[in-house]
Residue, then its C-alpha position, 0 to 999 in steps of 0.5 A: m704417286s702411281d707406280f705406273t705412268n698415267t696414260s692420259e698424262y703421257e699422251e699429253q706430254f708425248d707427241p709421237r711424230l715430234y719424237l720421231e722427227t727429233y731422234f730418228h733421222l739417222g745422220s742428223g747429229s742428234l743423240g738418236d744417232e748414237f743410240l740407233k747405231f748402238v741398239l741396231g748393231n746389237f740387235n743385228k749381232t745377237l739375232k745373226s748369231g743364232a742364239v735367239r730362235g723361234s717364229t713368234l715375237i712380241d714387241i712391247g711398246t712398239a708404237p710409234s717406232i719400227y727400228q727395233l724390228l728391222s733385223a728381227c723380221e729376218h728371223f721371226d715370221d709372226i710379229t705382234v706390235t703393241w701400242h699404249t696410246n692412240r696417238e702412238r697407234l695412229e702414227l704407226q698405222k700411217w706407216l703400216n698403211n703406206q700413207p703419204d704423211a707417214f714418217d720417213w724411216s729410210s735413213v734407219v732402214k738403209h743403215v740396217c741393210e748395210i750392217e746386215g750386209s744385205s742387198m735388199d733395198q730400203k723399200a723391200k726391207e720395210e715391206r718385209l717387216k710389214g708382211r711379218i707383222k700379224k697383229v697390232l694390239m694394246c699393251d699395258v705392262s702394269k697388268s699380269n697379262p699386258l695384252a689383255p683382253h687378248e690372250a696371245p699364244k706364248a712368244d719365243c721372243l719379247v723385244t722392248t726398247v725405251c719402254l719400261e723406263a717411261a712406263c714405270r715410275n719407280y724401281d719396284s714397278y719396273g720389276t713388276a712389269l718384267k714379271n708381267l712380261s714373262n707371262l707372255l713368254k714360253p719357257k726358255g723364251h728370250l727377252l731383248m731390251a734396250g734403253d738409256i742409262g741414267a736418264n731422268y728425262y728426254e725432251v719432246g718439243s718443249n716437254k720433258v718426258f719422264s724416264l726412270p734412271v736405271n744403271e747396270t747394277f739395277l738391271k742385273k738385279v731386277i732382271s735376275e729377280s724377275g725370272y730371267k737369266i742374263v745372257q748378255l748385258v752391254s753398255f755404251g757410255k755417253p761420249e765425253d765431247a757430247e753436247f746433247d742437252n735434250s736428255d740427261f742420259e749417261g749412256f745406253y744398254f742392251v740386254h739379252a736375257q732368257k726366261i728361266 
């Protein structure tokens, strides 16, 4: 088996629009509600604290999602977003181009504005993020330069959410991917990561999409061994009364690390 997920296989299994419709209507009662509240709260808290500074940010595996950048656009002027499959890119492009059939992010944007204590309306928030996005590039975390053939300037911050667990088929390749990502960061640059704990899969329609099951012990070890110092690692366990059956996840994690 390959160390990394095959792109064509992933594109067949992963319908980006169905993924968004399933997990990203905040308030719908899906497991995405718990994940979004946890992740968005931690992004806002970390960025608002001033612990992460700079002007350039690269988001690894953005497409088709934008939730992870809604707080970041208040702190970074130059954001690069990335995609791995054409279906993901096309879904993201709909939102960037204000197409009428773009996914409706209003419930998520509204929540972010509320936790930020912002008086900005949802439309203005989305337009601010669009204005901060300067590049849309292909990304492959298996490469030493994940943005090849582009040679992007080193970034002050990297963001990646529920990406490496999908891209990496084993624990060794997860470490390889983290080391490759460090090549995109300035010395002392920041890495913000979030994802599921213990998930072997999540469902998108009738397909069970692969996820590498990680836990706190593994994350602490692999991040430290890949050239980063962990600043913060927080987790949230699956509620005992949760009845979600579209993933076998055990909880969520958020990591703030810094390149050594």
